[in-house]
N, C-alpha and C positions, 0 to 999 in steps of 0.2 A: 233532335240535332240532322234528320236529314231533312226536315218539315222548313227548319227555318231559315229566314233569307239569312244573305252573306253580300258582305262590300268588298268594293272593288276600287283601288287610287285610278286617275285617272289626269292624262295632262293632255290639254289643246297646243297641238304643236303645227303651224302651219296649215290653219284651219280645218285640221284634221284628230278626231278626238283620239291617244294613244291609252288603250287601258294598261297597266302595268302589270307585269308577269310575277307573281308572287311563288317565287319555290316552295313555301310553308303549307304543309297539307294539314295543320292540325290549329291553324289561326287564320283570320282575315284582319282587314285593315280600313279604318276610316278617317273620318275626321281632318284631311291633312292640311297642316299648317309650313309654312315652309320656311324654312332655319336661314337654307344659304343655298347658294347653285355656282358651278364654275363650267366650264364647254363639257366637263366630261362625266359630272354627275349632281344630283340636286339632291340634297339632305333634307327631309321633313322631320316634321314632331307629327305623330298619330294617334287614335285610339288600336291599341292591338289586341283582339277579342280573342282569347283564350276555349277553342271547342273542347278542350277537355274541362275546363274549369267553369266556362259560359261565366266570363266576369273578362272586362276590360282592364286594362293598364295602360300607360304609355311610353310607348320605345321611338327610340329615333332609326328611322329608315333610311337606309342611302341607294338611289336610282340611278342605275348606269342608262347615261343620256344615248349610248349607241345602241343598246339592247331593247331599253325602258323596259328593264329586270330590275328587282329588287336585287341588288348583292351584298348588302351588309342590315346589319338588323342590331340594336345594343338596347336593353331595358330602361327606362329611365325612372319609373316611378311607378311601384306599386305596392295597393294598399290593399286590405282587405275586402274594400268596399268598392264596386264599381268607377272606374274611370273613363273619361273619354275629353273630348274637344278641346284640347291644350291650347287653347289663346298665347299668342303670345304677344307678350305686355312689350317687353323691349327685347332687343342686341346689342351687345357691346363684349368684343373682343370674340373671345371665345365663351363667353357667358351668354346664355338665355334666361329670362325672365318668362313665367310662365303661369297661366291660374288655367285649369285643367275642372272638368265639371265633377262636382262628386256630389252630387246632390242626395246620395242616399246617407251620407255623413251630415247633411244637413249643414256644408259649409262650403264658403267660396276661398280660397288659399291661394294666395302668391309662393310660386317657388322660384326658385335659381338653380340652373342647372351650366355645368360647366364641359364643356363637350371634351377639354383637351384629358381630364381624367375620369370624365364619366359619372362625376359624385352630384347627387341634385339634392341640396337641403329646402327645408321650410321655411320660408321668411317669414309672412305673417298671416293671418286669417284678414281679411276683409269683410264680409257679408256672413252672418250666423242664420242661415235661410236653406232650402231647397231647391237651390236656382238651378237652371238648365241653359246651357251652353251660353255660358256668358261671355260678351263683348264690354269693351270700353268707347264711349264717345263723350269728346270733350270732358273729360276726367268724370264722366260718370259711369256708374254700371249698368249696363240693360240686362236682362232676361228675362225668360219667363219663368213659372214656378209653381211647383205644388202638381195639382192635378188639371193647372189649366196649363203644363208646358207644351201641349200642341194649341193651344187656344188662339183668342184674337187680341189677348192683352199682354202688352211686352211691361213689363216693371222696370222702373226706373230707380236709381238710387244715388243721392247727388253726395258730392263730400261733405262733412262734418267731423269739426275737429281733427282727428287722427284716422278718423272712418269713413261709413256710409249711411245716409238716412234713407227711408224711406220717400221718396218725392211722387208727384202725379204722374200715374200709368199711362201710356198711349194704345188705344182699343182702335183695331181693325176693322173692317166689314165682313172681312176673312179670317180662316184660322189658319194666318200669314205674319202670325208673332214672332214664332221661334226662331232666334238668328242661328245664320248658314253660315257665317265666316265675317271676319272683320273688313269693317267698314272700309270702302276705297275709293281713289279720286280717279277722277279720266275728264281731261280738259277741262280741270279748272271745277267740276262738279262732284260733290259724295255721293257715294252708294250705298246700303245697307242690302248684303243677299239673305233672303228671312228664307224661311222653309212653307212651302206650301202644306198644308196637314188637313185639308178640307176631309179627302175620305181617307187617307190613312197618312200615317207618319212617314214626311220626307217624301211625295209624290213627284213633286218639283221643286224649283227654285224661284223665288220671287225678286228681281232685283228692284231694289225700290232706292229715289231719289229724295236725299236727305236735304232738308231748307232748315234754316236758321240752328240757332246754335244756344248752346248752354241750355240743355233742358227744354228747350221752348222749339222742339222742332215739328215739324211734319214731313210725314214719307209716304211718297205714292209710287205705286208700282211704274215702269217703263219699260220692262221685260219678264217675261214669264219662259224659264227654261226647264225645259222637258227633258225625261233621258230618252237616250238614243233605244232604237229599237233591238231589241235583244234585254231589254234593262229593264226594272220596274222600281225606280226611283231614284232620286239623289237629293243629299240633303247637306252638301257643302262646297263651296266656290270661294280660295283664296287668291288672292296674287301678290305676287315682289320678284321685282328684278325684270319684270317684262315677262314672268312665267303665269301660267293660269293653272291651278290643279283642282280637282274635283272629285269625287264620290260617286259611284253606281252601287243600286241595289239591284241583287240578279237572286235566282231559287236554283241549288244546284242541280234537282228534278221540279221544275215547275208546273206540270201538268199533276203533280201529284201533290203538290203543296198547294196549288189552288184549287186542285178537289177537297182535300183534307180541313183547307180555310172554310170553304164553304158550307161544307157539312157541320164546322163548329161555328159556325157564323160568326168567323174572327176576321177581323182586319188590319189587325193591328203587329201581325210578326211577316 
């Protein structure tokens, strides 16, 4: 556990990257999606990875905008298998609909979380497959899958009856298929954040302009975001109400980890 990578949340503030202080020594947070924000705090849904169980769950965390530290945490969804990437589908009053990655359970499920009482219930299963980091685009499900989760193929599922059916996939020239956040709009254009996984998982973020619609898209990279000095990777980027949030990979003992991984021939941790 001393050798494994950890992740931190960070915000872009006035052109600077503000790394969020984490007061919990037994866990780290990644895959941030913004639920709400005001002048005092930002509320996020995140992967909450326990160093005791080595398993992720979904939590709501509140970040103080004066100190940029986590001031509150509440577990939203915990299941026997790993959960991450709580993609937000819809916000309505105190309720938030989201679909987390649960690839080890081989299902994509929509949940509804009520922030008032903290209850979270399962609405329905959407796709029965081992999908990673799923998003929606024009009503379609987009995700990488199975052993190709860090590869060049982005799988597409189109609406069919009350569910989804597989449609033609998108293939890239590099390993930049895996989603890194929700599609966003800027100056009338749409962009998809994607993970760069050429050398290792989450080494950088590829910003791809999306053209076309309804399953007939092209996605071309317009910018590549590298992690800042002192960090080894970045694999999530989301925006909401003018705020930008990301995550950053680091090692508690970087030189020891690099030596051990070199000896083991590992690049995936």
